[in-house]
VMD Tcl script that draws the C-alpha trace (Angstrom):
set ca {
  {-34.16 -19.08 29.79}
  {-34.57 -15.39 29.29}
  {-34.09 -13.08 26.34}
  {-30.63 -12.08 27.59}
  {-29.47 -15.69 27.39}
  {-30.46 -16.00 23.72}
  {-28.87 -12.65 22.85}
  {-25.60 -13.77 24.43}
  {-25.81 -17.12 22.64}
  {-26.34 -15.47 19.26}
  {-23.45 -13.07 19.86}
  {-21.21 -15.96 20.88}
  {-22.02 -17.86 17.70}
  {-21.34 -14.71 15.69}
  {-18.03 -14.39 17.54}
  {-17.07 -17.97 16.63}
  {-18.06 -17.42 12.99}
  {-16.00 -14.22 12.77}
  {-13.02 -16.02 14.30}
  {-13.29 -18.72 11.63}
  {-13.29 -16.06 8.90}
  {-10.26 -14.42 10.48}
  {-8.57 -17.81 10.71}
  {-9.05 -18.27 6.95}
  {-7.07 -15.08 6.40}
  {-4.33 -16.27 8.77}
  {-4.14 -19.38 6.62}
  {-4.19 -17.44 3.33}
  {-1.43 -15.13 4.59}
  {1.02 -18.02 4.93}
  {-0.01 -20.21 2.03}
  {2.45 -20.12 -0.88}
  {1.44 -17.69 -3.65}
  {-0.89 -19.22 -6.24}
  {-2.25 -21.61 -3.59}
  {-5.93 -21.00 -2.76}
  {-5.86 -17.49 -4.19}
  {-9.58 -17.11 -3.54}
  {-8.87 -16.94 0.20}
  {-6.82 -13.81 -0.42}
  {-10.03 -11.86 -0.92}
  {-10.52 -11.99 2.85}
  {-7.62 -9.55 3.21}
  {-10.00 -6.72 2.31}
  {-12.44 -7.56 5.10}
  {-9.83 -8.10 7.83}
  {-10.18 -4.49 9.11}
  {-13.91 -5.11 9.58}
  {-13.28 -8.44 11.30}
  {-10.74 -6.86 13.64}
  {-13.11 -4.01 14.51}
  {-15.90 -6.49 15.29}
  {-13.56 -8.59 17.43}
  {-12.57 -5.48 19.37}
  {-16.23 -4.59 20.00}
  {-16.97 -8.13 21.12}
  {-13.96 -8.03 23.42}
  {-15.36 -4.91 25.07}
  {-18.82 -6.51 25.31}
  {-17.65 -9.77 26.87}
  {-15.28 -7.91 29.22}
  {-18.14 -5.73 30.41}
  {-20.14 -8.91 31.01}
  {-17.20 -10.29 33.03}
  {-17.33 -13.59 31.19}
  {-14.61 -15.95 30.02}
  {-15.93 -15.57 26.48}
  {-13.75 -12.44 26.21}
  {-10.83 -14.85 25.81}
  {-11.77 -15.70 22.19}
  {-11.74 -12.16 20.69}
  {-8.69 -11.29 22.81}
  {-6.78 -14.31 21.52}
  {-7.86 -13.54 17.94}
  {-6.58 -9.98 18.21}
  {-3.27 -11.09 19.72}
  {-2.73 -13.67 16.97}
  {-3.65 -11.12 14.29}
  {-1.24 -8.58 15.78}
  {1.59 -11.13 15.81}
  {0.92 -12.07 12.16}
  {0.01 -8.77 10.51}
  {1.80 -6.27 12.71}
  {0.24 -3.16 14.22}
  {-3.13 -2.05 12.87}
  {-2.67 1.43 14.26}
  {0.37 3.69 14.40}
  {1.24 5.65 17.51}
  {3.77 8.01 15.88}
  {6.97 7.61 17.89}
  {9.04 10.67 18.57}
  {11.00 12.32 15.78}
  {14.43 10.71 15.61}
  {16.05 13.91 14.43}
  {17.83 14.83 11.22}
  {21.15 13.69 9.90}
  {23.60 14.08 7.08}
  {22.38 10.90 5.40}
  {18.63 11.63 5.72}
  {16.35 12.00 2.69}
  {12.61 11.99 2.03}
  {10.48 9.86 -0.29}
  {6.93 10.47 -1.47}
  {4.72 7.86 -3.14}
  {1.57 9.14 -4.85}
  {-0.95 7.53 -7.20}
  {-2.24 10.62 -9.05}
  {-4.91 8.84 -11.15}
  {-3.77 10.22 -14.49}
  {-3.47 13.75 -13.09}
  {-7.29 13.95 -13.27}
  {-7.24 14.37 -17.06}
  {-10.65 12.67 -17.27}
  {-12.16 14.95 -14.63}
  {-12.90 12.27 -12.02}
  {-12.68 15.00 -9.38}
  {-14.71 18.09 -10.40}
  {-12.00 20.58 -9.47}
  {-10.40 23.02 -11.88}
  {-6.63 22.97 -12.39}
  {-6.24 19.90 -10.17}
  {-3.05 18.96 -12.03}
  {-1.45 22.22 -10.87}
  {-2.69 21.54 -7.34}
  {-0.94 18.16 -7.40}
  {2.31 19.72 -8.60}
  {2.08 22.54 -6.03}
  {1.46 20.02 -3.24}
  {4.56 18.01 -4.19}
  {6.68 21.17 -4.45}
  {5.44 22.40 -1.07}
  {6.25 19.11 0.69}
  {9.61 19.05 -1.13}
  {10.52 15.31 -1.04}
  {13.93 14.31 -2.37}
  {12.42 11.45 -4.40}
  {8.90 11.31 -5.83}
  {7.41 8.02 -7.02}
  {4.28 8.59 -9.10}
  {1.87 5.87 -10.16}
  {-0.87 6.29 -12.76}
  {1.01 9.21 -14.24}
  {0.14 10.76 -17.62}
  {2.20 11.10 -20.78}
  {2.03 14.90 -20.44}
  {4.78 14.55 -17.82}
  {7.16 14.08 -20.76}
  {6.78 17.81 -21.22}
  {8.35 20.39 -18.94}
  {6.26 21.02 -15.83}
  {6.73 22.83 -12.53}
  {8.35 19.70 -11.12}
  {11.24 19.87 -13.59}
  {12.38 23.15 -12.04}
  {13.15 21.44 -8.74}
  {14.00 17.89 -9.85}
  {16.92 17.67 -12.27}
  {16.50 13.91 -12.72}
  {13.24 12.65 -14.17}
  {12.04 9.41 -15.73}
  {8.62 8.87 -17.24}
  {7.97 5.27 -18.21}
  {8.38 5.90 -21.94}
  {8.11 2.21 -22.78}
  {4.52 2.27 -21.57}
  {3.32 5.36 -23.42}
  {2.24 3.37 -26.46}
  {-0.32 1.94 -26.40}
  {-2.06 4.64 -24.41}
  {-3.91 2.19 -22.16}
  {-0.66 1.33 -20.43}
  {-0.35 2.62 -16.87}
  {2.57 5.03 -16.64}
  {4.94 5.28 -13.67}
  {7.22 8.24 -13.14}
  {10.18 9.14 -10.97}
  {11.50 12.56 -9.94}
  {14.75 12.81 -8.03}
  {17.12 15.45 -6.66}
  {20.01 12.99 -6.56}
  {21.91 11.76 -9.63}
  {20.18 8.80 -11.28}
  {22.89 6.48 -12.60}
  {20.54 4.12 -14.43}
  {16.82 3.44 -14.69}
  {14.68 0.81 -16.37}
  {11.12 -0.53 -16.47}
  {9.86 -3.89 -15.26}
  {6.99 -5.16 -17.40}
  {4.46 -7.53 -15.92}
  {3.18 -10.31 -18.20}
  {-0.27 -9.76 -19.70}
  {-0.80 -6.61 -17.67}
  {-1.06 -2.89 -18.25}
  {0.59 -2.30 -14.87}
  {4.32 -2.35 -14.19}
  {7.23 -1.05 -12.16}
  {10.48 0.80 -12.61}
  {13.77 0.72 -10.74}
  {16.54 3.27 -10.55}
  {20.07 3.24 -9.18}
  {20.52 6.54 -7.38}
  {23.75 8.08 -6.10}
  {23.22 9.45 -2.59}
  {26.27 11.12 -1.16}
  {28.86 8.40 -1.79}
  {26.44 5.46 -1.78}
  {24.35 3.89 -4.52}
  {20.77 2.94 -3.64}
  {18.32 0.95 -5.74}
  {14.86 2.49 -5.70}
  {11.67 0.75 -6.89}
  {8.40 2.39 -7.91}
  {5.80 -0.38 -8.17}
  {2.17 -0.41 -9.31}
  {0.63 -3.86 -8.96}
  {-2.42 -5.03 -10.88}
  {-5.53 -2.90 -10.42}
  {-8.95 -4.38 -9.72}
  {-10.65 -1.73 -11.87}
  {-13.63 -1.95 -9.55}
  {-15.53 1.21 -8.69}
  {-16.00 1.14 -4.91}
  {-19.73 1.81 -4.96}
  {-22.58 -0.49 -4.05}
  {-24.47 0.04 -7.32}
  {-21.43 -1.16 -9.28}
  {-21.65 -4.54 -7.58}
  {-25.41 -4.64 -8.05}
  {-25.12 -3.99 -11.80}
  {-22.42 -6.57 -12.52}
  {-23.10 -10.30 -12.42}
  {-21.62 -11.70 -9.21}
  {-20.07 -14.70 -10.95}
  {-18.20 -12.59 -13.48}
  {-17.12 -10.12 -10.81}
  {-15.71 -12.79 -8.50}
  {-13.94 -14.47 -11.41}
  {-12.34 -11.17 -12.39}
  {-11.30 -10.40 -8.81}
  {-9.75 -13.85 -8.48}
  {-7.79 -13.31 -11.71}
  {-6.47 -9.97 -10.44}
  {-5.37 -11.58 -7.17}
  {-3.48 -14.22 -9.15}
  {-1.82 -11.50 -11.23}
  {-0.85 -9.54 -8.13}
  {0.76 -12.58 -6.58}
  {2.69 -13.34 -9.77}
  {3.84 -9.72 -9.99}
  {4.88 -9.65 -6.33}
  {7.12 -12.67 -6.93}
  {8.74 -10.90 -9.89}
  {9.52 -7.88 -7.73}
  {10.70 -10.03 -4.83}
  {13.21 -11.85 -7.03}
  {14.43 -8.55 -8.48}
  {14.91 -7.09 -4.98}
  {16.76 -10.18 -3.75}
  {19.24 -9.86 -6.62}
  {19.86 -6.16 -6.09}
  {23.56 -5.32 -5.65}
  {22.64 -2.17 -3.70}
  {20.60 -1.23 -0.61}
  {16.91 -1.25 -1.51}
  {13.98 1.12 -1.07}
  {10.64 -0.05 -2.45}
  {7.54 2.10 -2.77}
  {4.27 2.20 -4.63}
  {0.64 1.21 -4.94}
  {0.15 -2.51 -4.26}
  {-3.65 -2.45 -4.64}
  {-3.85 -4.75 -1.62}
  {-3.78 -4.48 2.15}
  {-1.16 -5.33 4.75}
  {-3.22 -8.44 5.55}
  {-2.55 -10.03 2.15}
  {-0.05 -12.52 0.78}
  {0.93 -9.88 -1.75}
  {2.04 -7.57 1.05}
  {3.94 -10.39 2.79}
  {5.83 -11.29 -0.39}
  {6.58 -7.68 -1.31}
  {7.73 -6.72 2.16}
  {9.71 -9.88 2.83}
  {12.54 -8.70 5.14}
  {12.03 -5.00 4.44}
  {10.88 -2.40 6.95}
  {7.43 -0.85 6.52}
  {7.69 2.92 7.08}
  {4.18 3.11 8.55}
  {4.81 0.33 11.06}
  {8.11 1.95 12.01}
  {7.01 5.58 12.33}
  {3.36 6.04 11.30}
  {0.31 7.37 13.12}
  {-3.37 6.45 12.97}
  {-4.73 3.83 10.58}
  {-2.41 4.80 7.74}
  {-5.32 5.18 5.31}
  {-4.38 5.77 1.67}
  {-7.61 4.62 0.00}
  {-11.29 4.15 0.87}
  {-13.61 1.31 -0.11}
  {-17.25 1.88 0.89}
  {-15.95 4.54 3.27}
  {-13.64 2.10 5.05}
  {-10.00 3.17 5.49}
  {-7.56 0.92 3.62}
  {-3.78 1.03 3.52}
  {-2.65 -0.07 0.05}
  {0.26 2.33 -0.64}
  {3.64 1.68 0.97}
  {7.26 2.68 1.42}
  {9.69 -0.09 2.41}
  {13.42 -0.03 3.13}
  {15.97 -2.71 3.94}
  {18.31 -2.98 6.94}
  {20.74 -0.41 5.52}
  {18.27 2.32 6.44}
  {16.57 3.73 9.52}
  {13.07 5.12 9.01}
  {12.66 8.30 11.03}
  {9.18 9.57 10.06}
  {6.10 8.53 8.09}
  {3.32 10.92 7.03}
  {-0.13 10.26 5.58}
  {-1.78 13.20 3.81}
  {-5.54 13.53 4.10}
  {-6.07 15.46 0.86}
  {-8.45 14.96 -2.06}
  {-6.19 15.31 -5.10}
  {-6.76 11.73 -6.28}
  {-8.60 8.59 -5.23}
  {-5.37 7.72 -3.37}
  {-3.78 9.76 -0.61}
  {-0.02 10.36 -0.83}
  {2.47 9.16 1.76}
  {5.95 10.37 2.61}
  {8.75 8.89 4.72}
  {12.04 10.26 5.89}
  {14.79 7.69 5.80}
  {18.31 7.71 7.16}
  {21.03 5.82 5.34}
  {23.15 4.12 8.00}
  {26.81 4.93 7.33}
  {29.14 2.02 6.73}
  {31.44 1.49 9.69}
}
mol new
graphics top color blue
foreach p $ca { graphics top sphere $p radius 0.5 }
foreach p [lrange $ca 0 end-1] q [lrange $ca 1 end] { graphics top cylinder $p $q radius 0.2 }
display resetview
């Protein structure tokens, strides 16, 4: 037996091992929330597993061997469970009287702590939003300075900064800016968490729409290798597991709130988890994902160790048609903003 035989054997065993790991995530995706939460951690490595399966598929296909069946089957099953991993940007569906645009943006406290060494970054964030001109802006990790008058107030007559979360200061603040009349707005507090959500009933033309701006529990993990080297692995894994449990609890709170909404629903925000997670499945439920409907590329909104992750979303229920989805590759925060254009389907 030659060297080539042993190389192929090792690669086949690696292929089987990777398939088992991927299978664990298939299982975790469908387990009820709070069941085997530790498996949910695999959602962050699914993009790597999928990329490796694709490379193995190419390798086995080039070898003209039946072993290509395993990575091919794994990719097909993953596609059927998780949806598309890559957007192909369908054609623009055109404008309409009932169209409006929504931007979701985690601004990381408007850079008040200087995480990005750029002067006047707060003004750059405001100018970017004004230039893109969305009808509704959902901001996560806002700052209490938004209570004051800013450039955004000149264009958006309806504003809500999550006042309930301003004290104590460690609370994470969400904010909403809107061109349409806001009939009512309130905060959703998550138990034992500094994160939260808000919902607003917005009058659009002659219809009332319920809009959610959600920020699920943060991991508070710096995505650098030395961070993991400096923290004890046991404590780190315990903390990550706790955050996953909190996220799943919070997603159930939002899901129940959405189910009981008397109005058509749009849900946006930073979920701090990928589309391969139980959290995403619970949050999305029967809603449309704007990226899957009209996005292009990998839909990256965040990077971990340089890997593109999609953890920010805009969803809409069956009362809407999603016409476009845009990802912005800009460095104004650790997150990249997204914007979708949505068409409210007229009642017949």
